[in-house]
C-alpha positions as CSV (number, residue, x, y, z in Angstrom):
1,M,0.0,0.0,0.0
2,A,1.4,3.4,-1.0
3,L,0.3,6.7,0.6
4,I,1.2,10.1,-0.7
5,A,1.8,12.9,1.9
6,R,1.6,16.5,0.9
7,K,3.0,19.1,3.2
8,A,2.3,22.1,1.0
9,I,0.8,23.0,-2.3
10,C,4.1,23.1,-4.4
11,S,6.1,20.6,-2.3
12,T,7.7,17.4,-3.5
13,L,5.8,14.2,-3.4
14,T,7.3,11.6,-1.0
15,P,5.7,8.1,-1.4
16,L,5.3,6.0,1.6
17,I,5.8,2.3,1.0
18,Q,4.7,-0.3,3.4
19,I,5.5,-4.0,2.7
20,K,3.1,-6.6,4.0
21,R,3.4,-10.4,4.0
22,F,0.1,-12.1,3.3
23,R,1.5,-15.6,3.8
24,G,2.1,-17.2,7.1
25,K,5.5,-17.9,8.7
26,I,7.9,-20.5,7.1
27,N,8.3,-23.6,9.1
28,I,12.0,-24.3,8.9
29,Q,12.0,-27.3,11.2
30,R,9.3,-29.2,9.4
31,P,9.1,-27.8,5.9
32,R,6.3,-28.7,3.6
33,A,6.9,-31.5,1.2
34,P,7.9,-30.2,-2.3
35,H,5.9,-30.8,-5.5
36,F,6.3,-34.2,-7.1
37,E,8.4,-32.9,-10.1
38,R,10.6,-30.8,-7.8
39,A,11.0,-33.8,-5.4
40,K,12.0,-36.0,-8.3
41,Y,14.8,-33.6,-9.5
42,L,16.0,-33.1,-5.9
43,A,16.3,-36.8,-5.4
44,L,18.3,-37.1,-8.7
45,T,20.7,-34.3,-7.9
46,K,21.2,-35.3,-4.3
47,P,25.0,-36.0,-3.7
48,W,26.0,-39.4,-2.4
49,F,29.4,-40.5,-1.0
50,L,30.8,-44.0,-1.2
51,S,32.6,-45.3,1.9
52,Q,36.0,-46.9,1.8
53,K,34.4,-50.3,2.3
54,G,32.1,-49.8,-0.7
55,K,35.1,-48.7,-2.8
56,D,37.0,-51.8,-1.9
57,I,34.0,-53.9,-2.9
58,C,33.6,-52.1,-6.2
59,E,37.3,-52.6,-7.0
60,K,37.1,-56.3,-6.2
61,L,34.0,-56.6,-8.5
62,N,35.8,-54.8,-11.3
63,T,38.9,-56.9,-11.0
64,K,36.8,-60.1,-11.0
65,K,34.9,-58.9,-14.0
66,K,38.0,-58.1,-15.9
67,A,39.4,-61.5,-15.0
68,E,36.3,-63.3,-16.1
69,Q,36.0,-61.3,-19.3
70,E,36.0,-63.6,-22.4
71,F,38.9,-63.3,-24.9
72,N,37.9,-61.6,-28.1
73,P,39.2,-63.6,-31.1
74,F,38.5,-60.8,-33.6
75,Q,40.7,-58.5,-31.6
76,N,43.4,-61.1,-31.6
77,I,43.2,-61.3,-35.5
78,I,43.5,-57.5,-35.8
79,A,46.5,-57.5,-33.5
80,H,48.2,-60.3,-35.5
81,E,47.7,-58.3,-38.7
82,L,49.0,-55.2,-37.1
83,Y,52.2,-56.9,-36.0
84,K,52.6,-58.4,-39.4
85,S,52.2,-55.0,-41.1
86,L,54.8,-53.5,-38.7
87,N,57.3,-56.2,-39.7
88,T,56.7,-56.0,-43.5
89,S,56.5,-52.3,-44.0
90,K,59.6,-50.3,-44.7
91,L,58.1,-47.1,-43.5
92,V,55.5,-46.8,-40.6
93,T,54.3,-43.4,-39.7
94,F,52.3,-42.4,-36.6
95,C,49.9,-39.5,-36.9
96,H,47.6,-37.7,-34.5
97,Y,44.1,-37.9,-35.8
98,N,42.0,-34.8,-35.4
99,P,38.3,-34.8,-36.2
100,M,37.7,-34.8,-40.0
101,T,34.8,-35.4,-42.3
102,K,34.2,-38.7,-43.9
103,E,34.8,-37.2,-47.3
104,D,38.3,-35.9,-46.3
105,E,39.0,-39.3,-44.8
106,F,38.0,-41.1,-47.9
107,N,40.1,-38.7,-50.1
108,A,43.2,-39.3,-47.8
109,Y,42.6,-43.1,-48.1
110,V,42.4,-42.9,-51.9
111,M,45.6,-40.8,-52.2
112,L,47.5,-43.0,-49.9
113,H,46.2,-46.1,-51.7
114,K,47.4,-44.8,-55.1
115,E,51.0,-44.7,-53.6
116,G,50.7,-48.2,-52.2
117,M,50.1,-47.0,-48.6
118,H,47.2,-47.7,-46.2
119,F,46.3,-46.4,-42.8
120,K,44.6,-48.0,-39.8
121,K,42.8,-46.6,-36.8
122,V,43.4,-49.1,-34.0
123,G,42.6,-48.8,-30.3
124,K,45.3,-48.8,-27.6
125,E,44.2,-52.2,-26.2
126,T,44.6,-53.8,-29.6
127,V,48.0,-52.2,-30.2
128,S,49.1,-53.3,-26.7
129,L,48.0,-56.8,-27.5
130,A,50.1,-56.7,-30.7
131,V,53.4,-55.1,-29.5
132,K,53.5,-56.2,-25.9
133,G,56.8,-57.8,-25.2
134,T,58.3,-56.9,-28.6
135,H,60.8,-54.2,-29.7
136,Y,57.8,-52.2,-30.9
137,E,56.5,-51.7,-27.4
138,T,57.8,-48.1,-27.4
139,I,55.0,-47.0,-29.8
140,L,52.5,-47.3,-26.9
141,D,53.6,-43.9,-25.7
142,F,52.0,-42.3,-28.8
143,Y,48.6,-43.8,-27.9
144,I,47.5,-41.1,-25.4
145,S,44.8,-39.6,-27.7
146,H,43.3,-40.5,-31.1
147,N,46.0,-41.7,-33.4
148,M,46.4,-43.6,-36.6
149,I,49.2,-45.6,-38.3
150,I,50.2,-45.3,-42.0
151,F,52.0,-48.4,-43.5
152,S,54.1,-48.1,-46.6
153,P,55.8,-51.1,-48.2
154,E,58.3,-48.7,-49.8
155,P,60.0,-45.7,-48.1
156,K,58.1,-42.9,-50.0
157,I,58.8,-40.3,-47.4
158,K,58.5,-37.3,-49.8
159,K,55.2,-38.4,-51.3
160,L,53.8,-39.2,-47.8
161,L,54.6,-35.8,-46.4
162,K,53.1,-34.2,-49.6
163,I,49.8,-36.0,-49.0
164,L,49.7,-35.1,-45.3
165,R,50.2,-31.4,-46.1
166,K,46.8,-31.5,-47.9
167,F,45.1,-32.8,-44.8
168,P,46.0,-30.7,-41.7
169,Q,43.9,-33.0,-39.5
170,L,46.6,-35.6,-39.8
171,I,49.7,-34.5,-37.8
172,P,52.8,-36.7,-38.1
173,L,54.4,-37.5,-34.8
174,A,57.1,-40.0,-35.5
175,A,58.0,-42.9,-37.8
176,I,59.8,-46.2,-38.0
177,Y,62.3,-46.1,-40.9
178,E,64.8,-48.9,-41.4
179,N,63.9,-50.5,-38.1
180,K,64.7,-47.2,-36.3
181,L,62.3,-44.9,-34.5
182,I,62.8,-41.4,-35.9
183,S,61.1,-38.1,-35.0
184,K,59.1,-35.7,-37.3
185,D,62.2,-33.5,-37.9
186,E,64.3,-36.5,-38.9
187,L,61.5,-37.6,-41.2
188,I,61.6,-34.2,-43.0
189,Y,65.4,-34.5,-43.2
190,Y,65.2,-37.9,-44.9
191,S,62.6,-36.5,-47.3
192,E,65.1,-33.9,-48.6
193,I,67.6,-36.6,-49.5
194,P,67.3,-37.7,-53.2
195,D,66.2,-41.2,-54.0
196,L,68.6,-44.0,-55.1
197,Q,68.2,-43.5,-58.8
198,A,68.9,-39.8,-58.6
199,A,71.9,-40.4,-56.4
200,Q,73.3,-43.0,-58.9
201,A,72.8,-40.6,-61.8
202,L,74.6,-37.8,-59.9
203,F,77.5,-40.2,-59.0
204,V,77.9,-41.3,-62.7
205,Q,77.9,-37.6,-63.7
206,T,80.6,-36.9,-61.1
207,L,82.8,-39.8,-62.4
208,N,82.4,-38.5,-66.0
209,N,83.4,-35.0,-65.0
210,V,86.5,-36.3,-63.1
211,G,87.6,-38.3,-66.2
212,S,87.2,-35.4,-68.6
213,H,89.1,-33.1,-66.2
214,L,91.9,-35.6,-65.8
215,L,92.2,-36.0,-69.6
216,S,92.3,-32.2,-70.1
217,N,94.9,-31.8,-67.4
218,L,97.2,-34.5,-68.9
219,N,97.0,-32.9,-72.4
220,S,97.3,-29.3,-71.2
221,H,101.1,-29.1,-71.6
222,Q,101.1,-30.7,-75.1
223,T,98.3,-28.4,-76.4
224,T,100.1,-25.4,-74.9
225,L,103.4,-26.3,-76.6
226,V,101.7,-26.9,-80.0
227,S,99.9,-23.6,-79.8
228,H,103.2,-21.8,-79.0
229,L,105.0,-23.5,-81.9
230,Q,102.2,-22.5,-84.3
231,Q,102.4,-18.9,-83.2
232,R,106.2,-18.9,-83.6
233,S,106.0,-20.3,-87.1
234,K,103.5,-17.7,-88.1
235,Q,105.8,-15.0,-86.7
236,L,108.8,-16.3,-88.7
237,E,106.7,-16.5,-91.9
238,E,105.6,-12.9,-91.5
239,S,109.3,-11.7,-90.8
240,E,110.5,-13.2,-94.1
């Protein structure tokens, strides 16, 4: 309720506000039961704490469940194929796999397949099953997040990096080249080295240049003497 008090004709108006509570007092000790919908959400969001005894029981149940878990034969087949690919490939590249569309993934698969390469996305458990106890066990350190493996029967490092530049979602981390684990920088360094055919052609060209230079150096004195004699004969003819 608001009342207006006037003290004079041209005086300011000062409202008087009085707040009234029309409901009764709130019973804090024995509150009224909430509505059904509110009671349901309150029950769902109510925190609960597990005792140490309950934690121990849960750990025992999880351990027993893992021990009783049946062996997956399909996972064993994939692990066997993965280990076989690691042994038969001359270049194995590990890449971090960022989210990409299925179209980009298909295009990457096609471009790698044209060069004789293929990639696999395998979980950490399968990789651990394949390389546990072997000299490839170090690669498990790369499987912290989503990763993929590119297998190449031939060490086409330059073509592989050229394809990966077109897909920034695939980030190279390391590689296995000539049974040696190398980093990304070393992979780029090896890509700048020419292939065997180009190196052989350069070596043959160098040998030919050495032979031609040796022949010219051996005949240099003779050619110089002949040229001097020819000039002297011309001088004698002109003096006569």
